Structure formats: structure tokens, C-alpha cells
NUTORLO-470680 format. One record per residue (C-alpha): residue number from 1; residue in three letters; chain; x, y, z. Coordinates in Angstrom, 3 decimals, m for minus. Each point is the difference from the previous one (the first is absolute). Example, Ala and Ser with C-alpha at 12.3 -4.5 7.8 and 13.67 -1.06 7.14 Angstrom:
NODE    i   aa  ch         X         Y         Z
NODE    1  ALA   A    12.300    m4.500     7.800
NODE    2  SER   A     1.370     3.440    m0.660
END
This chain:
NODE    i   aa  ch         X         Y         Z
NODE    1  MET   A    52.519   349.515   121.069
NODE    2  THR   A     1.353     3.421    m0.341
NODE    3  HIS   A     3.703     0.022    m0.593
NODE    4  ARG   A     1.826     2.177     2.711
NODE    5  PRO   A     3.285     1.266    m1.621
NODE    6  SER   A     3.022    m0.830     2.047
NODE    7  GLN   A     2.995     2.595    m0.026
NODE    8  GLU   A     1.403    m2.315    m2.599
NODE    9  ASP   A    m3.118     0.497    m2.151
NODE   10  LEU   A     0.461     3.636     0.265
NODE   11  SER   A     3.290    m0.002    m1.699
NODE   12  VAL   A    m1.183     0.228    m3.584
NODE   13  SER   A     2.633     2.204    m1.871
NODE   14  HIS   A     3.284    m0.970    m1.610
NODE   15  PRO   A     3.039     2.119     0.571
NODE   16  VAL   A     0.106     2.638    m2.911
NODE   17  THR   A     2.898     0.729    m2.119
NODE   18  GLY   A    m0.168     2.526    m3.014
NODE   19  ILE   A    m2.977     1.786    m0.974
NODE   20  ALA   A    m2.971    m0.007     2.460
NODE   21  PRO   A    m2.703    m2.557    m0.600
NODE   22  HIS   A    m3.442     1.383    m1.003
NODE   23  GLY   A    m1.436     1.316     3.495
NODE   24  GLY   A     3.596    m0.168     1.543
NODE   25  THR   A    m0.027    m3.771     1.380
NODE   26  LEU   A     0.772    m3.158    m1.799
NODE   27  ILE   A    m2.794    m2.322     1.162
NODE   28  ASP   A     0.753    m3.311     1.072
NODE   29  ARG   A    m2.957    m2.423     0.626
NODE   30  LEU   A     1.857    m3.296    m0.267
NODE   31  ALA   A    m1.076    m2.024     3.284
NODE   32  SER   A     2.703    m0.679     2.301
NODE   33  PRO   A     0.634    m3.741     1.158
NODE   34  THR   A    m1.869     0.649     3.292
NODE   35  GLN   A    m3.084     1.378    m1.935
NODE   36  ARG   A     0.139    m2.749    m2.442
NODE   37  GLN   A    m0.304    m2.453     2.792
NODE   38  GLU   A    m2.831     1.932     1.624
NODE   39  PHE   A    m1.739     0.266    m3.286
NODE   40  ALA   A     0.490    m3.764    m0.538
NODE   41  ASP   A    m1.379    m0.922     3.364
NODE   42  LYS   A    m3.286     2.028    m0.907
NODE   43  ALA   A    m0.145    m0.979    m3.566
NODE   44  GLU   A    m2.471    m2.919     0.244
NODE   45  PHE   A    m2.611     2.364     1.753
NODE   46  LEU   A     0.300     2.962    m2.248
NODE   47  PRO   A    m2.403     0.699    m2.911
NODE   48  ARG   A     1.461    m0.378    m3.429
NODE   49  VAL   A     0.162     2.432    m3.087
NODE   50  SER   A     1.556    m1.340    m3.235
NODE   51  LEU   A     1.993     2.654    m1.765
NODE   52  SER   A     0.063     0.522    m3.788
NODE   53  ALA   A     3.261    m0.026    m1.730
NODE   54  ARG   A    m0.028     4.001     0.115
NODE   55  SER   A    m0.943     0.075     3.782
NODE   56  LEU   A     2.833    m2.379     0.844
NODE   57  SER   A     2.412     1.964    m2.112
NODE   58  ASP   A    m1.232     3.276     1.923
NODE   59  LEU   A     0.333    m1.689     3.292
NODE   60  GLN   A     3.665    m0.865    m0.830
NODE   61  MET   A     0.744     3.498    m1.193
NODE   62  MET   A    m1.478     1.609     3.092
NODE   63  ALA   A     1.917    m2.330     2.057
NODE   64  ILE   A     3.547     0.603    m1.334
NODE   65  GLY   A    m0.606     3.848    m0.090
NODE   66  ALA   A    m0.517     0.583    m3.650
NODE   67  PHE   A    m3.295     1.529     0.551
NODE   68  SER   A     1.182     2.215     2.803
NODE   69  PRO   A    m1.690     1.812     1.988
NODE   70  LEU   A    m2.828    m2.760    m0.313
NODE   71  THR   A    m0.017    m2.459     2.828
NODE   72  GLY   A    m3.073    m1.778    m1.160
NODE   73  PHE   A    m3.067    m0.116    m2.213
NODE   74  MET   A    m1.648     3.546    m0.270
NODE   75  ASN   A    m2.727     1.109     2.309
NODE   76  GLN   A    m2.925     1.885    m1.383
NODE   77  ALA   A     1.334     3.537     0.752
NODE   78  ASP   A     3.278    m0.710    m1.928
NODE   79  TYR   A    m1.793    m1.995    m2.824
NODE   80  ASP   A    m2.425     2.918    m0.841
NODE   81  ARG   A     2.516     2.598     0.285
NODE   82  VAL   A     2.468    m2.044    m2.308
NODE   83  VAL   A    m2.762    m0.688    m2.619
NODE   84  SER   A    m1.319     3.847    m0.059
NODE   85  ASP   A     3.275     1.714     0.689
NODE   86  MET   A     3.027    m2.245    m0.478
NODE   87  ARG   A     0.885     0.704     3.599
NODE   88  LEU   A    m0.073    m1.794     3.473
NODE   89  THR   A    m1.999     1.546     2.608
NODE   90  ASN   A     3.260     1.568     1.376
NODE   91  GLY   A     0.463     1.788    m3.230
NODE   92  LEU   A     2.886    m2.224    m1.326
NODE   93  PRO   A    m0.240    m0.699    m3.757
NODE   94  TRP   A    m1.238    m3.414    m0.830
NODE   95  SER   A    m1.746    m0.782    m3.196
NODE   96  ILE   A    m1.026    m3.939     0.056
NODE   97  PRO   A    m2.581    m1.304     2.558
NODE   98  ILE   A     1.639    m3.025     1.588
NODE   99  THR   A    m3.116    m1.987     1.439
NODE  100  LEU   A    m0.854    m3.498     1.016
NODE  101  PRO   A    m3.532    m0.597    m1.775
NODE  102  VAL   A    m2.100    m2.845     1.030
NODE  103  THR   A    m3.626    m1.055    m0.528
NODE  104  ALA   A    m2.753     1.222     2.355
NODE  105  ALA   A    m0.562    m3.569     1.072
NODE  106  ILE   A     3.598    m0.424     1.125
NODE  107  ALA   A     0.002     3.418     1.497
NODE  108  ASP   A    m3.082    m0.991     2.153
NODE  109  THR   A     2.024    m2.888     1.688
NODE  110  LEU   A     2.873     2.359     1.166
NODE  111  GLN   A     0.056     2.099     3.118
NODE  112  VAL   A     1.581     3.293     0.391
NODE  113  ASP   A     3.140     0.180     2.382
NODE  114  THR   A     0.753    m3.562    m0.481
NODE  115  LEU   A     2.839    m1.824    m1.944
NODE  116  VAL   A    m0.734    m1.409    m3.343
NODE  117  ARG   A     2.125    m2.863    m1.657
NODE  118  LEU   A     1.145     0.912    m3.454
NODE  119  GLU   A     0.479    m2.987    m2.338
NODE  120  ASP   A     1.420    m0.216    m3.506
NODE  121  SER   A    m1.775    m1.977    m2.891
NODE  122  ASN   A     1.656    m3.335     1.420
NODE  123  ASP   A    m1.619     0.582     3.491
NODE  124  GLN   A     3.306     0.693     1.454
NODE  125  PHE   A     0.026     2.407     3.056
NODE  126  VAL   A     2.014     2.884    m1.140
NODE  127  GLY   A    m1.038     3.009     2.082
NODE  128  VAL   A    m2.177     1.535     2.534
NODE  129  LEU   A    m2.461     3.086    m0.166
NODE  130  GLU   A    m0.730     2.189     2.991
NODE  131  LEU   A    m3.650     0.510    m1.097
NODE  132  SER   A    m0.892     3.683     0.996
NODE  133  GLN   A    m2.693     0.786    m2.493
NODE  134  LYS   A    m2.349    m1.517    m2.622
NODE  135  TYR   A    m1.496     2.429    m2.614
NODE  136  PRO   A    m1.995     0.007    m3.408
NODE  137  TYR   A     1.379     1.968    m2.723
NODE  138  ASP   A    m1.173     1.342    m3.474
NODE  139  LYS   A     1.691    m2.210    m2.698
NODE  140  GLU   A    m0.977     2.523    m2.726
NODE  141  LYS   A     1.341     3.084     1.619
NODE  142  GLU   A     3.348    m1.918     0.752
NODE  143  ALA   A     0.205    m1.127    m3.747
NODE  144  LEU   A    m0.777     3.434    m1.131
NODE  145  GLN   A     2.324     1.994     2.233
NODE  146  VAL   A     2.980    m2.523    m0.016
NODE  147  TYR   A    m0.150    m1.644    m3.478
NODE  148  ARG   A    m2.043     3.012    m1.775
NODE  149  THR   A    m2.328    m2.303    m1.569
NODE  150  LEU   A    m3.087    m2.250     0.636
NODE  151  ASP   A     0.901    m2.358    m2.635
NODE  152  PRO   A     0.001    m3.728     1.148
NODE  153  LYS   A     2.391    m0.928    m2.605
NODE  154  HIS   A     2.702     2.128     1.737
NODE  155  PRO   A     1.998    m2.514     2.001
NODE  156  GLY   A     0.185     1.865     3.194
NODE  157  VAL   A    m3.771     1.056    m0.151
NODE  158  GLN   A    m0.762    m3.575    m0.533
NODE  159  VAL   A     1.812    m1.108     3.078
NODE  160  VAL   A    m1.943     2.684     2.157
NODE  161  TYR   A    m3.403    m1.021    m1.504
NODE  162  ASN   A     0.683    m3.825     0.684
NODE  163  GLN   A     1.252     0.518     3.604
NODE  164  GLY   A    m2.101    m0.087     3.098
NODE  165  GLU   A    m2.111     3.026     0.997
NODE  166  ILE   A     1.409     0.377     3.609
NODE  167  ASN   A     3.550     1.132     0.829
NODE  168  LEU   A     1.781    m1.249     3.134
NODE  169  ALA   A     2.262     2.371     1.655
NODE  170  GLY   A     2.835    m0.235     2.675
NODE  171  ASN   A     3.567    m0.717     0.680
NODE  172  ILE   A     1.762    m3.064    m1.508
NODE  173  TRP   A     2.761    m2.379     0.921
NODE  174  LEU   A     1.681    m2.205    m2.540
NODE  175  LEU   A     1.251    m3.213     1.553
NODE  176  HIS   A     2.791    m0.735    m2.304
NODE  177  ARG   A     2.017     1.649    m2.733
NODE  178  ASP   A     0.632    m3.014    m2.098
NODE  179  PRO   A     2.393     0.114    m3.103
NODE  180  HIS   A    m1.578     0.573    m3.162
NODE  181  PRO   A    m0.611    m3.173    m1.795
NODE  182  LEU   A     1.362     1.176    m3.299
NODE  183  PHE   A     2.597     2.822     0.866
NODE  184  PRO   A     1.304    m0.416     3.481
NODE  185  ALA   A     3.303     1.643    m1.099
NODE  186  TYR   A    m1.751     3.119    m0.934
NODE  187  GLN   A    m2.551     0.280     2.913
NODE  188  ILE   A     1.644     3.145     1.480
NODE  189  ASP   A    m2.388     1.667     2.508
NODE  190  PRO   A     0.082     3.917     0.941
NODE  191  ALA   A     2.239    m0.481     2.932
NODE  192  ARG   A     2.647    m1.970    m2.098
NODE  193  SER   A    m0.262     2.130    m2.958
NODE  194  ARG   A     0.665     3.007     2.023
NODE  195  GLN   A     3.017    m1.592     1.747
NODE  196  MET   A     1.360    m0.959    m3.519
NODE  197  PHE   A    m0.429     3.576    m1.180
NODE  198  GLN   A     2.210     1.108     2.849
NODE  199  GLU   A     2.471    m2.686    m0.423
NODE  200  LYS   A     0.562     1.037    m3.613
NODE  201  GLY   A     0.289     3.574     1.016
NODE  202  TRP   A    m3.049     0.947    m2.128
NODE  203  ARG   A    m1.702     3.373     1.167
NODE  204  THR   A    m2.262     0.186    m3.215
NODE  205  ILE   A    m1.808    m2.900    m1.186
NODE  206  VAL   A    m2.651    m0.218    m2.791
NODE  207  GLY   A    m2.576    m2.686     0.224
NODE  208  PHE   A    m1.600    m1.573    m3.152
NODE  209  GLN   A    m3.406    m1.856    m0.135
NODE  210  THR   A    m0.957    m2.368    m2.895
NODE  211  ARG   A    m2.395    m2.841    m0.635
NODE  212  ASN   A     1.384    m0.380    m3.405
NODE  213  PRO   A     3.052    m1.573    m1.581
NODE  214  ILE   A     2.847     2.462    m0.318
NODE  215  HIS   A     0.532     1.719    m3.502
NODE  216  ARG   A     2.275     2.543    m1.402
NODE  217  ALA   A    m2.147     2.872     1.029
NODE  218  HIS   A    m0.026    m1.235     3.567
NODE  219  GLU   A     3.715    m0.324    m0.143
NODE  220  TYR   A     0.423     3.501    m1.328
NODE  221  ILE   A    m2.021     1.736     2.523
NODE  222  GLN   A     1.679    m2.061     2.865
NODE  223  LYS   A     3.272     0.808    m1.225
NODE  224  CYS   A    m0.934     3.853    m0.516
NODE  225  ALA   A    m0.976    m0.055     3.781
NODE  226  LEU   A     2.978    m1.848     0.943
NODE  227  GLU   A     2.300     2.916    m1.532
NODE  228  THR   A    m1.364     2.172     2.861
NODE  229  VAL   A    m0.324    m2.263     2.983
NODE  230  ASP   A     2.366    m2.312     2.053
NODE  231  GLY   A    m1.873    m3.286    m0.475
NODE  232  LEU   A    m3.102    m1.655    m2.079
NODE  233  PHE   A    m2.358    m2.118     1.876
NODE  234  LEU   A    m1.632    m2.308    m2.397
NODE  235  HIS   A    m3.113    m1.188     1.707
NODE  236  PRO   A    m2.282    m1.949    m2.391
NODE  237  LEU   A    m3.524    m0.960     1.320
NODE  238  VAL   A    m0.348    m3.616     0.486
NODE  239  GLY   A    m3.443    m0.128     2.027
NODE  240  VAL   A    m3.273    m0.702    m1.560
NODE  241  THR   A    m0.236     1.351    m3.643
NODE  242  LYS   A    m2.592    m0.515    m2.944
NODE  243  ASP   A     0.038    m3.414    m1.492
NODE  244  ASP   A     1.366     1.191    m3.381
NODE  245  ASP   A     2.930     1.936     1.528
NODE  246  ILE   A     3.536    m1.789    m0.467
NODE  247  PRO   A     0.640    m2.299     2.767
NODE  248  ALA   A     2.301     1.359     2.984
NODE  249  ASP   A     2.649    m2.650    m0.498
NODE  250  VAL   A     0.285     0.813    m3.652
NODE  251  ARG   A     0.302     3.785     0.829
NODE  252  MET   A     2.727    m0.716     2.646
NODE  253  ARG   A     2.056    m1.974    m2.340
NODE  254  CYS   A    m0.057     2.842    m2.492
NODE  255  TYR   A     1.232     2.313     2.706
NODE  256  GLU   A     2.912    m2.426     0.807
NODE  257  ILE   A     0.891    m0.064    m3.597
NODE  258  MET   A    m0.043     3.852    m0.189
NODE  259  LEU   A     2.193     0.301     3.219
NODE  260  GLU   A     2.256    m2.416    m1.337
NODE  261  HIS   A     0.844     1.523    m3.176
NODE  262  TYR   A    m1.225     3.665    m0.159
NODE  263  PHE   A     0.294     1.668     3.434
NODE  264  PRO   A     2.612     0.737     2.736
NODE  265  THR   A    m0.716    m2.461     2.644
NODE  266  ASP   A     1.696     2.067     2.725
NODE  267  ARG   A    m2.644     2.699    m0.633
NODE  268  VAL   A    m3.209    m2.090    m0.194
NODE  269  ILE   A    m1.892    m2.139     2.474
NODE  270  LEU   A    m2.652    m2.410    m1.321
NODE  271  ALA   A    m2.836    m0.927     2.513
NODE  272  ILE   A    m3.662    m1.112    m0.157
NODE  273  ASN   A    m3.003     1.975     0.692
NODE  274  PRO   A    m2.519    m2.407     1.582
NODE  275  ALA   A    m2.919     2.309    m0.162
NODE  276  ALA   A    m3.188    m0.764    m2.016
NODE  277  MET   A    m0.536     2.203    m3.105
NODE  278  ARG   A    m3.157     2.196     0.148
NODE  279  TYR   A     0.267     1.587    m3.582
NODE  280  ALA   A    m1.318     3.146     1.564
NODE  281  GLY   A     2.198     2.177    m2.127
NODE  282  PRO   A     0.742     3.574     1.465
NODE  283  ARG   A    m1.185    m0.952     3.429
NODE  284  GLU   A     2.347    m3.109    m0.117
NODE  285  ALA   A     2.945     2.009    m1.194
NODE  286  ILE   A    m0.223     2.009     3.332
NODE  287  PHE   A    m0.415    m3.378     1.875
NODE  288  HIS   A     2.887    m1.578    m1.686
NODE  289  ALA   A     2.159     3.051     0.861
NODE  290  LEU   A    m0.751     0.013     3.462
NODE  291  LEU   A     0.757    m3.662     0.317
NODE  292  ARG   A     3.436     0.512    m1.690
NODE  293  LYS   A     0.486     2.843     2.634
NODE  294  ASN   A    m0.482    m2.547     2.727
NODE  295  TYR   A     2.509    m2.149    m1.651
NODE  296  GLY   A     2.677     2.831     0.202
NODE  297  CYS   A    m0.328     1.587    m3.458
NODE  298  THR   A     0.373     3.822    m0.310
NODE  299  HIS   A    m1.232     0.017    m3.612
NODE  300  PHE   A    m2.506    m1.842    m2.045
NODE  301  ILE   A    m0.479    m0.520    m3.659
NODE  302  VAL   A    m3.487     0.953    m1.606
NODE  303  GLY   A    m0.012    m0.732    m3.756
NODE  304  ARG   A    m2.735    m0.431    m2.449
NODE  305  ASP   A    m3.464    m1.230     1.284
NODE  306  HIS   A     1.405    m1.166     3.296
NODE  307  ALA   A    m2.143    m2.901     1.389
NODE  308  GLY   A    m2.349     0.562    m2.696
NODE  309  VAL   A    m2.134    m2.504    m1.858
NODE  310  GLY   A    m2.245     0.332    m3.185
NODE  311  ASP   A    m0.647     3.679    m0.787
NODE  312  TYR   A    m1.566     1.053     3.386
NODE  313  TYR   A     2.750     2.532     0.907
NODE  314  GLY   A     1.645     2.737    m2.028
NODE  315  THR   A     3.566    m0.716    m1.252
NODE  316  TYR   A     1.607     2.263     2.722
NODE  317  ASP   A    m2.702     0.172     2.674
NODE  318  ALA   A     2.049    m2.053     2.406
NODE  319  GLN   A     2.766     2.862    m0.308
NODE  320  HIS   A    m2.611     2.909     0.407
NODE  321  ILE   A    m1.478    m1.449     3.285
NODE  322  PHE   A     3.279     0.553     1.798
NODE  323  ASP   A    m0.704     3.835    m0.511
NODE  324  GLU   A    m3.002    m0.395     2.276
NODE  325  PHE   A     2.344    m0.476     3.036
NODE  326  GLU   A     2.787     2.148     1.590
NODE  327  PRO   A     3.567    m1.729    m0.692
NODE  328  ALA   A     0.713    m0.033     3.754
NODE  329  GLU   A    m3.028    m1.790     0.984
NODE  330  LEU   A     0.666    m2.651    m2.538
NODE  331  GLY   A     3.585    m0.217     0.980
NODE  332  ILE   A     1.182    m1.878    m3.151
NODE  333  LEU   A     0.715     1.931    m3.346
NODE  334  PRO   A    m1.624    m1.300    m3.098
NODE  335  MET   A     2.245    m0.184    m3.109
NODE  336  LYS   A    m2.410     0.509    m2.877
NODE  337  PHE   A     0.903    m1.335    m3.516
NODE  338  GLU   A    m1.639     0.361    m3.323
NODE  339  HIS   A    m0.818    m2.975    m2.111
NODE  340  ALA   A     3.359    m1.420    m1.107
NODE  341  PHE   A     0.800    m1.571    m3.583
NODE  342  TYR   A     2.824    m0.768    m2.271
NODE  343  CYS   A     0.551     2.988    m2.417
NODE  344  THR   A     1.353    m1.091    m3.253
NODE  345  ARG   A     1.153     3.560    m0.939
NODE  346  THR   A     2.443     0.288     3.063
NODE  347  GLN   A     0.332    m3.769     0.186
NODE  348  SER   A    m0.476     0.018     3.762
NODE  349  MET   A    m2.707    m0.288     2.608
NODE  350  ALA   A    m1.987     3.233     0.605
NODE  351  THR   A    m3.079     1.793     0.830
NODE  352  THR   A    m1.850     2.932    m1.682
NODE  353  LYS   A     2.058     2.141     2.306
NODE  354  THR   A     3.315    m1.011    m1.469
NODE  355  SER   A    m0.761    m1.090    m3.485
NODE  356  PRO   A    m0.942     2.023    m3.140
NODE  357  SER   A    m1.320    m3.160    m1.637
NODE  358  THR   A    m3.497    m0.350    m1.683
NODE  359  PRO   A    m2.534    m2.896     1.303
NODE  360  GLN   A     1.302    m2.000    m3.083
NODE  361  GLU   A     3.678     0.125     1.294
NODE  362  ARG   A    m1.009    m1.289     3.549
NODE  363  ILE   A     0.033    m3.964     0.753
NODE  364  HIS   A    m2.402    m0.804     2.660
NODE  365  LEU   A    m2.392    m2.981     0.218
NODE  366  SER   A    m3.091    m0.658     2.215
NODE  367  GLY   A    m0.088    m2.746     2.760
NODE  368  THR   A    m2.699    m1.726    m2.211
NODE  369  LYS   A     2.108    m0.045    m3.031
NODE  370  VAL   A     3.146    m1.092     1.654
NODE  371  ARG   A    m1.866    m2.913     1.723
NODE  372  GLU   A    m1.300    m1.009    m3.485
NODE  373  MET   A     3.524    m0.051    m1.469
NODE  374  LEU   A     1.340    m1.928     2.856
NODE  375  ARG   A    m2.758    m2.664    m0.240
NODE  376  GLN   A     0.901    m0.458    m3.584
NODE  377  GLY   A     3.547    m0.548     0.895
NODE  378  GLN   A     0.895     3.456    m1.558
NODE  379  LEU   A     2.764     2.062     1.517
NODE  380  PRO   A    m0.890     3.667     0.488
NODE  381  PRO   A     2.360     2.418    m1.650
NODE  382  PRO   A     3.283     0.487     2.240
NODE  383  GLU   A    m0.933     3.870    m0.005
NODE  384  PHE   A    m2.928    m1.120     2.165
NODE  385  SER   A     1.447    m2.925     1.923
NODE  386  ARG   A     3.284    m1.351     0.970
NODE  387  PRO   A     0.411    m3.290    m2.003
NODE  388  GLU   A     0.849    m2.061     3.043
NODE  389  VAL   A    m3.192     1.153     1.765
NODE  390  ALA   A    m2.069    m0.581    m2.985
NODE  391  ALA   A     1.411    m3.351    m0.398
NODE  392  GLU   A    m1.080    m0.866     3.593
NODE  393  LEU   A    m3.476     1.448    m0.573
NODE  394  ILE   A    m0.390    m2.253    m3.067
NODE  395  ARG   A     1.148    m3.049     1.635
NODE  396  ALA   A    m2.319     0.576     3.019
NODE  397  MET   A    m3.182     0.811    m2.324
NODE  398  GLN   A     0.249    m2.757    m2.223
NODE  399  PRO   A    m2.688    m2.793     0.685
NODE  400  HIS   A     1.581    m2.979     1.753
NODE  401  THR   A    m0.836    m3.245    m1.566
NODE  402  GLY   A     0.458    m3.388     1.677
NODE  403  GLN   A    m0.291    m3.601    m0.601
NODE  404  ALA   A    m3.702    m1.466     0.018
END
């Protein structure tokens, strides 16, 4: 049952334009037509593993090269090194373990050096794993090292605790790259984004990550960054998030509104990031930067409490962690911004670096407070949110009533 790679199989890299991807090669694990037929012929006889939403997202991200240099789910040596040292066994920086966990009962049915059929939640055949290893791992160690807490209330830790106790390792193949069901026009994979940057003549590109609706502080730091580079790659995450996060379709509409009214469209590209959110704070900031490097970005915005949740991380821990690496080995420059606010004294957006204001002269609201206002149909002040965006959020968050 072992899959013998043909010459076609071994061609697993995209032509590279612009900044080098992480590890030097933009990985391509999308099965060719010939491979798809080979896998389809074997499908009925292959053992099956059902993927969680996160694992399905990871499969897709590896296949399109967004997780370069990864070609599959991590083996034990890479997993252990990433958890302990934020590096792969070859020394390359990598901060988040990318694994395929299953229960021991499922793992016992699988044989190393064979193919495994990967299925989505609808039992559709979506990919293949060339199973090279099965290994147990320490959930508490992963939680403490990656998320800096053992608290089961942390959404990332909760996922680790609830998943299977055995990791499956091996190279993957994605059978089809289907259009995103909600945002097909914004599904821009790394090979394409790099091509777009080149077509626009952009040599320096800053990436921006968010899982929240855009507000004035976001707009301010994006435009500050845009003053010093050729282009802005707005890359909101639309993969798995917490249940109480604003839905992806609402966030994307807010970005469309902002681009229509408040940004120079010739200097901005809006695309979706299909990755799942880990809420790993500092470690995820490194992860997000490397991911944008693979998309072709040369710079990456790191703001207040990047990828954080609750009070598990210090306000600027996600900025400090970049100092633990040499800039050349990351290969993408972080652009670190203080917490931005509207300053009533200077009547402009500012940070403590540029404003002489007292705390009482600064307008900024917590996410919780803003959600409360929106649910009650109250517009946040224009100093916090552009009115068109606030109106869209109110419309989306009002309870829908229908006829009985």
C-alpha cells in the first residue's frame, strides 16, 4: 500500500517570485490529475481518518505552501523541537506544532508506511497522508510551552486537551483546491499573491492579521505602515475561531467598506487567511509572520496583544518574542506598534509615542464594550469606528426575528 512517488510527485514547489519563502521553497502538495486518479482507484481500500476543522485547515495551508517548508504533519523529532525550542530539527524557526492527533484506538488500526484516506466532516475524501510515524505526546507540556498556561478555559489549550493522544506524521496531498464557499474572489494563495505583488511592482509589502472587525486603531497602524512600504496585504483570518468572535463574513464586509471609502485601492490587496486561530499569543505572532512571509510579505504588523485572548499574555509579549530570533533567520521584519487611540487633545489618532495626552483624553473601547453597544443598537463613537463599519456591525449583530 506504500505510495511510490513518481517524478511528477517529486515536483513539490512553486516558481518563486519576490522574497524567499520560509526555508527557501514554496511547497506545493496539491495532487496532480494523475495522482488524483491513482488515489481514487485505491480509495475504497484505504483506512480512513476524519479531520477536525483545524486539521482540515492545516491540510489546505500546507498544500498551498502557506506553511512552507512543511510538507506534512510533523514527526516526533520536529514536534518535540518546536514545542521546546520554537525550531524545526534543521534549526529553522517555527513556533506552532502542526500535528494530526487521533485517539489511540484509531491509531492502532493504522499501519506505518501506508496511505491514509483523509476525510472532512461530511465524509468526503479530501486528502492523503503518507503515514510515516505514530507517536504519543505530552498534552500538558504542549499547553504550557505553546500557550503558556494549563488553564482548560484557554481556547487553544481546550483544543489540545480534547483531541486524541496520538499524533500521526507524514507527507500530505490535497486532492482538490476548491473555491472558498463564502469568499472565492478573495481566495488568493501564496503563489498568486506573490505574482500579484510582482505585477504591481511592489518590492516591500506589509501584512496585517486580524480576527476582529476593523476599527480606527487598526486603520491608523495600517496606514502608518503603508507610508513606508509599497503595498498593504490585508489578510483577515477566516478559519476556525472562538464561537463569540465576530463571524468572518461580517468582518470581510467591514473591510470591503473600508477599502471603498478610506484606502487607496491601488496600494492594498484584500485576501483571506484560511488558517485556524490558535490564540497562542506570542508564539502565534511568530507563526503569523512566517505565514505572511510565505505569501510574499516583507514586513508584518505586530500590534497590541497580537493573537491573545483573555489576560494570558502581557500587552506587548507578542512583540518581545521577535527579539529571541535573529532578523535574518525569520526573514520578515516585524513592524511593532503601540496601542493606538483617538486623542482628544490633538484631535487625531495617536499612540503614547506621539501624543502628550492624559488617559482621560484618549478614546478607546474594549472589544467586550463594543459588542455590548452593538447588540443594543448603539453606534460606537466615530473616533473609535468609522460610522459605515459600525452600522454594518449593528445590522449583523441584531437578533433576527421571523414569522412563527
